[in-house]
N, C-alpha and C positions, 0 to 999 in steps of 0.2 A: 469544436474544437476540435485541430487534426493529434493525429497518433501520437506525433514528437510532441506536442504544450502536455496531453496526458504522459509519455515517456518521460518531461521533466518535474513533470509535479510527482510521478512514481517513485522517479529517483530520492527523490526527495524526503518523502514517507517514507522509504527506505534505507536514507542515513539518516533519522530520527529514531528506527526503529533498529538498530542495531547498536544503535545504542543505550537504548531499551531493554532491550534481551538480554546486550552485557551486564549492566547495570543491578539488574530486578530479578531476572534465569538462570544468571550463572555461564549460561554460552559462551563462549572462546570460540575467534577465531580462527580458522577445522583449514588446508589444505581448499583454495582454488579449484574450478574446472576451466575446463573452455567449451563446453557444451551449452552455449545462451544462445536466446529465444530472438528475434528481432528485436525486443524491446534491448537486448543489451544486458536483461537482466533474466537469472535463472526467475524459470517460475517457479518451482519450489523458494527459494529463499526470497522472493517475493510475497507468495503466499503465507508463507511461518515470517516473515518481517512483520508482514498486517495486522496476522495474530497479535505478533507481540505487540506493535505496535497501540495497535485499539484497543490489549487488558489493561496493560497498566500505565497508569498516570506517573509522569514525574514531572519537577515545574525547575528540571534543567533542560541547556540547551542540548540538543548534541555538538556533535560531531561533526567537525566541516571537510571530508571528507568520504566516500563511496564507499565503507566494508563490506562484504559480502557474506554471507555464511550458507556454506553449504551446505545441502541437506543431511548430508554423514551427523550433521550438530542436534540433529531434534530427533524423539522415542519414535518410535512403531505407532503409537497410538494419536499422534499430531495432528490426524487427519486432514484432509487435503483439500484445498478449493480449487473446480474450474471452471467452474460458473458456469456449465450443466446442470447445474442443479435445477438454474429455474429457467424459468421461459426466457426466450428472449425482448428487450424490450421491462424487463422487470429493473424498476429504478430504483435506488440506493440502500443493493440487497441486505438483508437479514441471516446471518446463519448463526446458528444453533450449535451445538457439542451435533447433535447428530442429524443435520443434514449434509455434512460433511465427512462424519468418520471421525469424529475428535471423543478423545475418550473421556472418562467419565468427570476430570475436572479441568478439561476441554473452556476456553470463553467462548462465552459467543460476540460473535463477529464482526463487526457492521461500517458503510462504507458511505463516506460521501464526499464533498471536492477540498472543501477546508475544515481545517480546525477554527476551532473560537480562540481567536487574537492574533487571525490572519486574515488578509485582502486576496480580491481575485480581481486583477486590471485594475490597481488602483496606482501614485508614481510612489517609486521610482518604475518607471520603466527602462529599462534598456533599448538602443537606438540598437531598430531594426526588428525587436522583438513585437509580439501580438500583445495587446492589454489583457486579449486574454485568457494569455496563459503566463500572465506572470503573478505570483502569489508569493506576499511583501508580508514581513510579522511574523512572530517567532507563539507558537503555541501555548495558549496560557495553562496552568495548572490548576484543576487537574482537566488533563487531559481531554479532548469530548469534539469529536463534528461539529460544523455549526450547523446548524439546520434549517440555515437564509440560502448556506452556498451552494453555486454552482451543483445540478446533478446528477448521479453518477450512472449509469446502467449497464447494464446485461445488453449486448449486439453480435452477429458475429462481423467476421473480419476478411476476405476472400486473401490478405496476403500474409495472413498467421493460419498457418496447417494443424492450432490447437486450437483454435475457435470453439464456441464462442469466448471475448473476451469482457473486459469492465475497460467502459472509454467514460468520458463528458463528455457533459454538453456546454 
């Protein structure tokens, strides 16, 4: 899987995470900044959005727009996942609050390829798209990672100055 395919998956997860964050955490959209990573998504936004997405179950579909959540929308005890907490090659990392500096009520954060109810590489596949980069379907309630989905792993990325990163297979 290329980093562009990973980017697509991460953006889709961010959309869903924002909806969950707004609905369940009461976080409203705040001003955005222009300090974007090479993936086009603020690292802090992605980290916190992933925490929100994996921590709360919802049966409602997310909005169909990318909405960034600025880091100022979160408290100091939210913690930070940098992917340097575990060795390169760690598959589907699982972070407890103590791993990422989260507060006492912070969630455990797990990573995986897709959620239950989604498929990878199954039709419909848009013209010109690599099948391995196509995620279809809607996550089922309650929101959970699909254990049979493609793996994610921690790796270095020479094109990213903040390496290591989370990638997919």
